[in-house]
N, C-alpha and C positions, 0 to 999 in steps of 0.2 A: 327671730325665731315667730312661728307661727302659734294666735293665740289659743286654740284647741289643742295644741303640742304642749303649750304652757300650762294650763289649766289641768291637763291630765297628770303632769309632773306635780303641780300642787296638791292635787287631790292623792295622789299617791305618797306624797310628804305628809299630808295630814291625816290619812288614814294609818300610816306607821306611826304618826306620833299616838293616834288614838289606840294602837295596840299596846304599846310601850307603856302608855298612863294605866291601862285597865290590869297589864303584868304588873307594875308596883302595887296598883289597888289589890290584887288579890295575893298578893306574897308580902304584906305589911305585917310588922310585927312591933314591940316597943311600948314604951309609956304613952306615948301620944297615938296610939293604935285607932280608937274611933274617930277621933278628929279628922287624921291624916286620911283614914279611910275614906268617911264620908266627903273630904275634901276630895281627893281623887275621883271618886264615883261621880260627883257635879263636874270637874273638870272633863273626865271622859265623856259625860253626856254632851257636853257644851261642843267638845271638839267633833263629836260623831254628828253632831246637828250641822255642823259646817259643811260635812262632806256633800249631803244633798244639794245645797246652795251652788257648791262648784260644780257639782255634775251638772246642774240644772244651766249654769252659765255656760258649761262648754256643750252642752246639747242646742243651745240656741244660735240663731246666726246674728251675729253682733260687726258684720263687716262695715255699718255705719259709724261704730266706735271704734274701730279698731286701732285707730294711731295712738289714741289715748289709754286704751287697755295694755296695749303693748308696749307702750312706752313703760307703764305702770308695772306691768310683769316681768319685763326684761331688766329693768333697773334695780341694781341691788338697794336690800333696805337701807343701809348706812346712807347711800346718795340720796334718796328720796327725804330723808329727814331732816337736812340741811336747809 
């Protein structure tokens, strides 16, 4: 898989996670509403901040580092943690 393609997929997934987090944030209810609402707001902000870094990485020419990045992006997380 090409690095740019992998980064586009990662960006798509991270943005979808951001939208889902904000959806939970806006539709909270219950006994711990305030704490959960603030926690999800913070998580949403952190996730959204990741999107810029991922988009920047995809826009740069990283051919000299391609083998390392390509291995990282195409290897399942469970295999990387061993």
